Jmol script that loads the backbone (N, CA, C; Angstrom):
load data "model"
ATOM      1  N   UNK A   1      35.382  40.558 -36.039  1.00  0.00           N
ATOM      2  CA  UNK A   1      36.357  41.574 -36.391  1.00  0.00           C
ATOM      3  C   UNK A   1      37.549  41.463 -35.434  1.00  0.00           C
ATOM      4  N   UNK A   2      38.718  41.478 -35.993  1.00  0.00           N
ATOM      5  CA  UNK A   2      39.947  41.345 -35.228  1.00  0.00           C
ATOM      6  C   UNK A   2      40.346  42.711 -34.667  1.00  0.00           C
ATOM      7  N   UNK A   3      40.662  42.757 -33.363  1.00  0.00           N
ATOM      8  CA  UNK A   3      41.044  44.012 -32.720  1.00  0.00           C
ATOM      9  C   UNK A   3      42.414  43.889 -32.083  1.00  0.00           C
ATOM     10  N   UNK A   4      43.099  44.989 -32.011  1.00  0.00           N
ATOM     11  CA  UNK A   4      44.432  45.043 -31.412  1.00  0.00           C
ATOM     12  C   UNK A   4      44.303  45.354 -29.926  1.00  0.00           C
ATOM     13  N   UNK A   5      44.884  44.486 -29.102  1.00  0.00           N
ATOM     14  CA  UNK A   5      44.904  44.665 -27.657  1.00  0.00           C
ATOM     15  C   UNK A   5      46.325  44.467 -27.157  1.00  0.00           C
ATOM     16  N   UNK A   6      46.623  45.053 -25.999  1.00  0.00           N
ATOM     17  CA  UNK A   6      47.875  44.724 -25.310  1.00  0.00           C
ATOM     18  C   UNK A   6      47.708  43.351 -24.680  1.00  0.00           C
ATOM     19  N   UNK A   7      48.751  42.558 -24.721  1.00  0.00           N
ATOM     20  CA  UNK A   7      48.686  41.204 -24.197  1.00  0.00           C
ATOM     21  C   UNK A   7      48.816  41.201 -22.681  1.00  0.00           C
ATOM     22  N   UNK A   8      48.033  40.339 -22.038  1.00  0.00           N
ATOM     23  CA  UNK A   8      48.162  40.148 -20.596  1.00  0.00           C
ATOM     24  C   UNK A   8      49.152  39.031 -20.294  1.00  0.00           C
ATOM     25  N   UNK A   9      49.210  38.026 -21.153  1.00  0.00           N
ATOM     26  CA  UNK A   9      50.050  36.861 -20.908  1.00  0.00           C
ATOM     27  C   UNK A   9      51.479  37.045 -21.409  1.00  0.00           C
ATOM     28  N   UNK A  10      51.630  37.625 -22.600  1.00  0.00           N
ATOM     29  CA  UNK A  10      52.936  37.740 -23.245  1.00  0.00           C
ATOM     30  C   UNK A  10      53.424  39.185 -23.147  1.00  0.00           C
ATOM     31  N   UNK A  11      53.836  39.571 -21.938  1.00  0.00           N
ATOM     32  CA  UNK A  11      54.304  40.941 -21.785  1.00  0.00           C
ATOM     33  C   UNK A  11      55.556  40.988 -20.935  1.00  0.00           C
ATOM     34  N   UNK A  12      56.405  41.951 -21.240  1.00  0.00           N
ATOM     35  CA  UNK A  12      57.613  42.207 -20.461  1.00  0.00           C
ATOM     36  C   UNK A  12      57.466  43.524 -19.705  1.00  0.00           C
ATOM     37  N   UNK A  13      56.949  44.531 -20.382  1.00  0.00           N
ATOM     38  CA  UNK A  13      56.744  45.835 -19.744  1.00  0.00           C
ATOM     39  C   UNK A  13      55.258  46.185 -19.767  1.00  0.00           C
ATOM     40  N   UNK A  14      54.744  46.483 -20.945  1.00  0.00           N
ATOM     41  CA  UNK A  14      53.352  46.911 -21.029  1.00  0.00           C
ATOM     42  C   UNK A  14      52.460  46.011 -21.854  1.00  0.00           C
ATOM     43  N   UNK A  15      53.016  44.994 -22.518  1.00  0.00           N
ATOM     44  CA  UNK A  15      52.224  44.092 -23.334  1.00  0.00           C
ATOM     45  C   UNK A  15      51.995  44.569 -24.749  1.00  0.00           C
ATOM     46  N   UNK A  16      52.633  45.672 -25.147  1.00  0.00           N
ATOM     47  CA  UNK A  16      52.436  46.226 -26.483  1.00  0.00           C
ATOM     48  C   UNK A  16      53.005  45.286 -27.542  1.00  0.00           C
ATOM     49  N   UNK A  17      54.242  44.864 -27.398  1.00  0.00           N
ATOM     50  CA  UNK A  17      54.879  43.995 -28.397  1.00  0.00           C
ATOM     51  C   UNK A  17      54.193  42.633 -28.448  1.00  0.00           C
ATOM     52  N   UNK A  18      53.802  42.111 -27.306  1.00  0.00           N
ATOM     53  CA  UNK A  18      53.071  40.846 -27.277  1.00  0.00           C
ATOM     54  C   UNK A  18      51.730  40.954 -27.980  1.00  0.00           C
ATOM     55  N   UNK A  19      51.032  42.052 -27.775  1.00  0.00           N
ATOM     56  CA  UNK A  19      49.743  42.267 -28.441  1.00  0.00           C
ATOM     57  C   UNK A  19      49.887  42.436 -29.937  1.00  0.00           C
ATOM     58  N   UNK A  20      50.914  43.148 -30.370  1.00  0.00           N
ATOM     59  CA  UNK A  20      51.158  43.312 -31.803  1.00  0.00           C
ATOM     60  C   UNK A  20      51.519  41.966 -32.427  1.00  0.00           C
ATOM     61  N   UNK A  21      52.318  41.179 -31.723  1.00  0.00           N
ATOM     62  CA  UNK A  21      52.664  39.845 -32.210  1.00  0.00           C
ATOM     63  C   UNK A  21      51.443  38.953 -32.344  1.00  0.00           C
ATOM     64  N   UNK A  22      50.543  38.987 -31.361  1.00  0.00           N
ATOM     65  CA  UNK A  22      49.316  38.196 -31.424  1.00  0.00           C
ATOM     66  C   UNK A  22      48.422  38.666 -32.570  1.00  0.00           C
ATOM     67  N   UNK A  23      48.336  39.964 -32.773  1.00  0.00           N
ATOM     68  CA  UNK A  23      47.471  40.515 -33.817  1.00  0.00           C
ATOM     69  C   UNK A  23      47.924  40.095 -35.211  1.00  0.00           C
ATOM     70  N   UNK A  24      49.230  40.183 -35.464  1.00  0.00           N
ATOM     71  CA  UNK A  24      49.754  39.856 -36.781  1.00  0.00           C
ATOM     72  C   UNK A  24      50.191  38.402 -36.915  1.00  0.00           C
ATOM     73  N   UNK A  25      50.098  37.628 -35.846  1.00  0.00           N
ATOM     74  CA  UNK A  25      50.497  36.226 -35.906  1.00  0.00           C
ATOM     75  C   UNK A  25      51.995  36.037 -35.993  1.00  0.00           C
ATOM     76  N   UNK A  26      52.749  36.954 -35.410  1.00  0.00           N
ATOM     77  CA  UNK A  26      54.209  36.896 -35.421  1.00  0.00           C
ATOM     78  C   UNK A  26      54.735  36.597 -34.027  1.00  0.00           C
ATOM     79  N   UNK A  27      55.982  36.169 -33.968  1.00  0.00           N
ATOM     80  CA  UNK A  27      56.627  35.922 -32.685  1.00  0.00           C
ATOM     81  C   UNK A  27      56.867  37.264 -31.994  1.00  0.00           C
ATOM     82  N   UNK A  28      56.472  37.368 -30.744  1.00  0.00           N
ATOM     83  CA  UNK A  28      56.620  38.629 -30.023  1.00  0.00           C
ATOM     84  C   UNK A  28      58.087  38.988 -29.804  1.00  0.00           C
ATOM     85  N   UNK A  29      58.961  37.999 -29.797  1.00  0.00           N
ATOM     86  CA  UNK A  29      60.391  38.285 -29.657  1.00  0.00           C
ATOM     87  C   UNK A  29      60.902  39.084 -30.849  1.00  0.00           C
ATOM     88  N   UNK A  30      60.412  38.766 -32.036  1.00  0.00           N
ATOM     89  CA  UNK A  30      60.788  39.515 -33.230  1.00  0.00           C
ATOM     90  C   UNK A  30      60.296  40.961 -33.131  1.00  0.00           C
ATOM     91  N   UNK A  31      59.082  41.152 -32.647  1.00  0.00           N
ATOM     92  CA  UNK A  31      58.535  42.501 -32.475  1.00  0.00           C
ATOM     93  C   UNK A  31      59.360  43.275 -31.443  1.00  0.00           C
ATOM     94  N   UNK A  32      59.732  42.611 -30.354  1.00  0.00           N
ATOM     95  CA  UNK A  32      60.548  43.268 -29.325  1.00  0.00           C
ATOM     96  C   UNK A  32      61.921  43.651 -29.870  1.00  0.00           C
ATOM     97  N   UNK A  33      62.509  42.775 -30.675  1.00  0.00           N
ATOM     98  CA  UNK A  33      63.810  43.068 -31.266  1.00  0.00           C
ATOM     99  C   UNK A  33      63.735  44.293 -32.178  1.00  0.00           C
ATOM    100  N   UNK A  34      62.697  44.370 -32.974  1.00  0.00           N
ATOM    101  CA  UNK A  34      62.498  45.536 -33.846  1.00  0.00           C
ATOM    102  C   UNK A  34      62.310  46.798 -33.006  1.00  0.00           C
ATOM    103  N   UNK A  35      61.557  46.693 -31.922  1.00  0.00           N
ATOM    104  CA  UNK A  35      61.323  47.853 -31.051  1.00  0.00           C
ATOM    105  C   UNK A  35      62.621  48.334 -30.411  1.00  0.00           C
ATOM    106  N   UNK A  36      63.451  47.404 -29.949  1.00  0.00           N
ATOM    107  CA  UNK A  36      64.724  47.786 -29.327  1.00  0.00           C
ATOM    108  C   UNK A  36      65.649  48.431 -30.353  1.00  0.00           C
ATOM    109  N   UNK A  37      65.678  47.890 -31.563  1.00  0.00           N
ATOM    110  CA  UNK A  37      66.505  48.498 -32.619  1.00  0.00           C
ATOM    111  C   UNK A  37      66.031  49.920 -32.907  1.00  0.00           C
ATOM    112  N   UNK A  38      64.713  50.109 -32.995  1.00  0.00           N
ATOM    113  CA  UNK A  38      64.183  51.455 -33.238  1.00  0.00           C
ATOM    114  C   UNK A  38      64.502  52.410 -32.095  1.00  0.00           C
ATOM    115  N   UNK A  39      64.520  51.904 -30.884  1.00  0.00           N
ATOM    116  CA  UNK A  39      64.838  52.758 -29.736  1.00  0.00           C
ATOM    117  C   UNK A  39      66.289  53.204 -29.797  1.00  0.00           C
ATOM    118  N   UNK A  40      67.203  52.294 -30.158  1.00  0.00           N
ATOM    119  CA  UNK A  40      68.617  52.659 -30.213  1.00  0.00           C
ATOM    120  C   UNK A  40      68.971  53.471 -31.451  1.00  0.00           C
ATOM    121  N   UNK A  41      68.302  53.236 -32.565  1.00  0.00           N
ATOM    122  CA  UNK A  41      68.591  53.991 -33.785  1.00  0.00           C
ATOM    123  C   UNK A  41      68.095  55.429 -33.643  1.00  0.00           C
ATOM    124  N   UNK A  42      66.898  55.561 -33.141  1.00  0.00           N
ATOM    125  CA  UNK A  42      66.351  56.902 -32.900  1.00  0.00           C
ATOM    126  C   UNK A  42      65.441  56.818 -31.683  1.00  0.00           C
ATOM    127  N   UNK A  43      65.213  57.910 -31.063  1.00  0.00           N
ATOM    128  CA  UNK A  43      64.350  57.938 -29.888  1.00  0.00           C
ATOM    129  C   UNK A  43      62.887  57.738 -30.228  1.00  0.00           C
ATOM    130  N   UNK A  44      62.575  57.682 -31.528  1.00  0.00           N
ATOM    131  CA  UNK A  44      61.187  57.550 -31.961  1.00  0.00           C
ATOM    132  C   UNK A  44      60.584  56.216 -31.513  1.00  0.00           C
ATOM    133  N   UNK A  45      61.403  55.174 -31.406  1.00  0.00           N
ATOM    134  CA  UNK A  45      60.896  53.880 -30.975  1.00  0.00           C
ATOM    135  C   UNK A  45      60.355  53.924 -29.560  1.00  0.00           C
ATOM    136  N   UNK A  46      61.040  54.610 -28.673  1.00  0.00           N
ATOM    137  CA  UNK A  46      60.596  54.735 -27.284  1.00  0.00           C
ATOM    138  C   UNK A  46      59.316  55.559 -27.198  1.00  0.00           C
ATOM    139  N   UNK A  47      59.276  56.634 -27.944  1.00  0.00           N
ATOM    140  CA  UNK A  47      58.072  57.477 -27.958  1.00  0.00           C
ATOM    141  C   UNK A  47      56.888  56.694 -28.531  1.00  0.00           C
ATOM    142  N   UNK A  48      57.116  55.932 -29.602  1.00  0.00           N
ATOM    143  CA  UNK A  48      56.048  55.131 -30.208  1.00  0.00           C
ATOM    144  C   UNK A  48      55.548  54.074 -29.235  1.00  0.00           C
ATOM    145  N   UNK A  49      56.461  53.448 -28.482  1.00  0.00           N
ATOM    146  CA  UNK A  49      56.056  52.433 -27.511  1.00  0.00           C
ATOM    147  C   UNK A  49      55.205  53.044 -26.409  1.00  0.00           C
ATOM    148  N   UNK A  50      55.617  54.184 -25.900  1.00  0.00           N
ATOM    149  CA  UNK A  50      54.858  54.840 -24.825  1.00  0.00           C
ATOM    150  C   UNK A  50      53.480  55.273 -25.314  1.00  0.00           C
ATOM    151  N   UNK A  51      53.417  55.801 -26.534  1.00  0.00           N
ATOM    152  CA  UNK A  51      52.123  56.209 -27.096  1.00  0.00           C
ATOM    153  C   UNK A  51      51.230  54.985 -27.302  1.00  0.00           C
ATOM    154  N   UNK A  52      51.808  53.894 -27.830  1.00  0.00           N
ATOM    155  CA  UNK A  52      51.028  52.669 -28.046  1.00  0.00           C
ATOM    156  C   UNK A  52      50.539  52.108 -26.720  1.00  0.00           C
ATOM    157  N   UNK A  53      51.374  52.178 -25.686  1.00  0.00           N
ATOM    158  CA  UNK A  53      51.001  51.701 -24.350  1.00  0.00           C
ATOM    159  C   UNK A  53      49.796  52.487 -23.818  1.00  0.00           C
ATOM    160  N   UNK A  54      49.776  53.785 -24.113  1.00  0.00           N
ATOM    161  CA  UNK A  54      48.688  54.634 -23.635  1.00  0.00           C
ATOM    162  C   UNK A  54      47.411  54.464 -24.459  1.00  0.00           C
ATOM    163  N   UNK A  55      47.557  54.157 -25.758  1.00  0.00           N
ATOM    164  CA  UNK A  55      46.393  54.131 -26.652  1.00  0.00           C
ATOM    165  C   UNK A  55      45.763  52.745 -26.769  1.00  0.00           C
ATOM    166  N   UNK A  56      46.575  51.690 -26.891  1.00  0.00           N
ATOM    167  CA  UNK A  56      46.053  50.340 -27.114  1.00  0.00           C
ATOM    168  C   UNK A  56      45.476  49.805 -25.805  1.00  0.00           C
ATOM    169  N   UNK A  57      44.220  49.397 -25.817  1.00  0.00           N
ATOM    170  CA  UNK A  57      43.611  48.888 -24.580  1.00  0.00           C
ATOM    171  C   UNK A  57      44.122  47.483 -24.250  1.00  0.00           C
ATOM    172  N   UNK A  58      44.092  47.148 -22.962  1.00  0.00           N
ATOM    173  CA  UNK A  58      44.475  45.810 -22.537  1.00  0.00           C
ATOM    174  C   UNK A  58      43.338  44.848 -22.859  1.00  0.00           C
ATOM    175  N   UNK A  59      43.707  43.639 -23.266  1.00  0.00           N
ATOM    176  CA  UNK A  59      42.700  42.647 -23.632  1.00  0.00           C
ATOM    177  C   UNK A  59      41.799  42.342 -22.438  1.00  0.00           C
ATOM    178  N   UNK A  60      40.471  42.448 -22.623  1.00  0.00           N
ATOM    179  CA  UNK A  60      39.559  42.075 -21.543  1.00  0.00           C
ATOM    180  C   UNK A  60      39.686  40.578 -21.233  1.00  0.00           C
ATOM    181  N   UNK A  61      39.386  40.195 -20.025  1.00  0.00           N
ATOM    182  CA  UNK A  61      39.547  38.813 -19.611  1.00  0.00           C
ATOM    183  C   UNK A  61      38.640  37.831 -20.324  1.00  0.00           C
ATOM    184  N   UNK A  62      37.518  38.279 -20.860  1.00  0.00           N
ATOM    185  CA  UNK A  62      36.569  37.368 -21.496  1.00  0.00           C
ATOM    186  C   UNK A  62      36.879  37.089 -22.962  1.00  0.00           C
ATOM    187  N   UNK A  63      37.899  37.718 -23.535  1.00  0.00           N
ATOM    188  CA  UNK A  63      38.250  37.506 -24.930  1.00  0.00           C
ATOM    189  C   UNK A  63      39.430  36.547 -25.010  1.00  0.00           C
ATOM    190  N   UNK A  64      39.248  35.448 -25.770  1.00  0.00           N
ATOM    191  CA  UNK A  64      40.294  34.441 -25.938  1.00  0.00           C
ATOM    192  C   UNK A  64      41.205  34.856 -27.085  1.00  0.00           C
ATOM    193  N   UNK A  65      42.512  34.693 -26.895  1.00  0.00           N
ATOM    194  CA  UNK A  65      43.499  35.080 -27.900  1.00  0.00           C
ATOM    195  C   UNK A  65      43.340  34.262 -29.168  1.00  0.00           C
ATOM    196  N   UNK A  66      43.148  32.956 -29.044  1.00  0.00           N
ATOM    197  CA  UNK A  66      43.124  32.060 -30.198  1.00  0.00           C
ATOM    198  C   UNK A  66      41.734  31.844 -30.769  1.00  0.00           C
ATOM    199  N   UNK A  67      40.713  32.454 -30.203  1.00  0.00           N
ATOM    200  CA  UNK A  67      39.350  32.219 -30.662  1.00  0.00           C
ATOM    201  C   UNK A  67      39.157  32.635 -32.106  1.00  0.00           C
ATOM    202  N   UNK A  68      39.604  33.826 -32.486  1.00  0.00           N
ATOM    203  CA  UNK A  68      39.386  34.332 -33.833  1.00  0.00           C
ATOM    204  C   UNK A  68      40.171  33.539 -34.862  1.00  0.00           C
ATOM    205  N   UNK A  69      41.366  33.091 -34.517  1.00  0.00           N
ATOM    206  CA  UNK A  69      42.197  32.377 -35.475  1.00  0.00           C
ATOM    207  C   UNK A  69      41.700  30.956 -35.709  1.00  0.00           C
ATOM    208  N   UNK A  70      41.126  30.310 -34.684  1.00  0.00           N
ATOM    209  CA  UNK A  70      40.742  28.920 -34.806  1.00  0.00           C
ATOM    210  C   UNK A  70      39.268  28.714 -35.112  1.00  0.00           C
ATOM    211  N   UNK A  71      38.462  29.756 -35.013  1.00  0.00           N
ATOM    212  CA  UNK A  71      37.028  29.564 -35.198  1.00  0.00           C
ATOM    213  C   UNK A  71      36.700  29.391 -36.675  1.00  0.00           C
ATOM    214  N   UNK A  72      35.776  28.475 -36.936  1.00  0.00           N
ATOM    215  CA  UNK A  72      35.290  28.243 -38.282  1.00  0.00           C
ATOM    216  C   UNK A  72      33.778  28.428 -38.266  1.00  0.00           C
ATOM    217  N   UNK A  73      33.225  28.891 -39.360  1.00  0.00           N
ATOM    218  CA  UNK A  73      31.774  29.069 -39.379  1.00  0.00           C
ATOM    219  C   UNK A  73      31.072  27.719 -39.277  1.00  0.00           C
ATOM    220  N   UNK A  74      29.971  27.707 -38.579  1.00  0.00           N
ATOM    221  CA  UNK A  74      29.201  26.482 -38.391  1.00  0.00           C
ATOM    222  C   UNK A  74      28.380  26.240 -39.644  1.00  0.00           C
ATOM    223  N   UNK A  75      28.504  25.050 -40.206  1.00  0.00           N
ATOM    224  CA  UNK A  75      27.789  24.698 -41.425  1.00  0.00           C
ATOM    225  C   UNK A  75      26.748  23.650 -41.071  1.00  0.00           C
ATOM    226  N   UNK A  76      25.504  24.079 -40.946  1.00  0.00           N
ATOM    227  CA  UNK A  76      24.426  23.160 -40.601  1.00  0.00           C
ATOM    228  C   UNK A  76      23.856  22.583 -41.888  1.00  0.00           C
ATOM    229  N   UNK A  77      23.493  21.324 -41.842  1.00  0.00           N
ATOM    230  CA  UNK A  77      22.866  20.727 -43.013  1.00  0.00           C
ATOM    231  C   UNK A  77      23.803  19.780 -43.734  1.00  0.00           C
ATOM    232  N   UNK A  78      23.818  19.862 -45.050  1.00  0.00           N
ATOM    233  CA  UNK A  78      24.565  18.934 -45.889  1.00  0.00           C
ATOM    234  C   UNK A  78      26.058  19.156 -45.739  1.00  0.00           C
ATOM    235  N   UNK A  79      26.764  18.134 -45.288  1.00  0.00           N
ATOM    236  CA  UNK A  79      28.210  18.232 -45.089  1.00  0.00           C
ATOM    237  C   UNK A  79      28.893  17.311 -46.086  1.00  0.00           C
ATOM    238  N   UNK A  80      29.158  17.821 -47.271  1.00  0.00           N
ATOM    239  CA  UNK A  80      29.826  17.047 -48.323  1.00  0.00           C
ATOM    240  C   UNK A  80      31.313  17.310 -48.297  1.00  0.00           C
ATOM    241  N   UNK A  81      31.978  16.765 -47.322  1.00  0.00           N
ATOM    242  CA  UNK A  81      33.417  16.955 -47.173  1.00  0.00           C
ATOM    243  C   UNK A  81      34.139  15.821 -47.875  1.00  0.00           C
ATOM    244  N   UNK A  82      34.925  16.119 -48.904  1.00  0.00           N
ATOM    245  CA  UNK A  82      35.647  15.111 -49.677  1.00  0.00           C
ATOM    246  C   UNK A  82      36.716  14.416 -48.848  1.00  0.00           C
ATOM    247  N   UNK A  83      37.222  15.069 -47.815  1.00  0.00           N
ATOM    248  CA  UNK A  83      38.274  14.490 -46.986  1.00  0.00           C
ATOM    249  C   UNK A  83      37.723  13.540 -45.928  1.00  0.00           C
ATOM    250  N   UNK A  84      36.407  13.482 -45.785  1.00  0.00           N
ATOM    251  CA  UNK A  84      35.793  12.634 -44.775  1.00  0.00           C
ATOM    252  C   UNK A  84      35.821  11.188 -45.265  1.00  0.00           C
ATOM    253  N   UNK A  85      36.559  10.340 -44.553  1.00  0.00           N
ATOM    254  CA  UNK A  85      36.737   8.944 -44.945  1.00  0.00           C
ATOM    255  C   UNK A  85      35.765   8.057 -44.175  1.00  0.00           C
ATOM    256  N   UNK A  86      34.525   8.021 -44.607  1.00  0.00           N
ATOM    257  CA  UNK A  86      33.548   7.128 -44.009  1.00  0.00           C
ATOM    258  C   UNK A  86      33.184   6.072 -45.015  1.00  0.00           C
ATOM    259  N   UNK A  87      33.042   4.851 -44.549  1.00  0.00           N
ATOM    260  CA  UNK A  87      32.752   3.733 -45.431  1.00  0.00           C
ATOM    261  C   UNK A  87      31.511   3.006 -44.948  1.00  0.00           C
ATOM    262  N   UNK A  88      30.628   2.649 -45.862  1.00  0.00           N
ATOM    263  CA  UNK A  88      29.452   1.862 -45.526  1.00  0.00           C
ATOM    264  C   UNK A  88      29.793   0.389 -45.652  1.00  0.00           C
ATOM    265  N   UNK A  89      29.489  -0.371 -44.626  1.00  0.00           N
ATOM    266  CA  UNK A  89      29.808  -1.805 -44.653  1.00  0.00           C
ATOM    267  C   UNK A  89      28.517  -2.589 -44.608  1.00  0.00           C
TER     268      UNK A  89
END
end "model"
wireframe off; spacefill off
backbone 0.3
color backbone group
């Protein structure tokens, strides 16, 4: 199950935008740009960021960012992969 965490690696202030970017697979710069626009258009963006900073937990050190996206289920037994180019000589 995919969970939302604040980023430890991709953060400028609290890691909220970096964590949202990692969760949705988007560039964190785009998320930050949207957040800054919301802050200048209305004060709701700043309030939302502070609330998210307080509510979203920081990613624990034992959880890998790319593990969920790159992991594939292990298929034991018959592996009939059509793309496998093996030749008997």
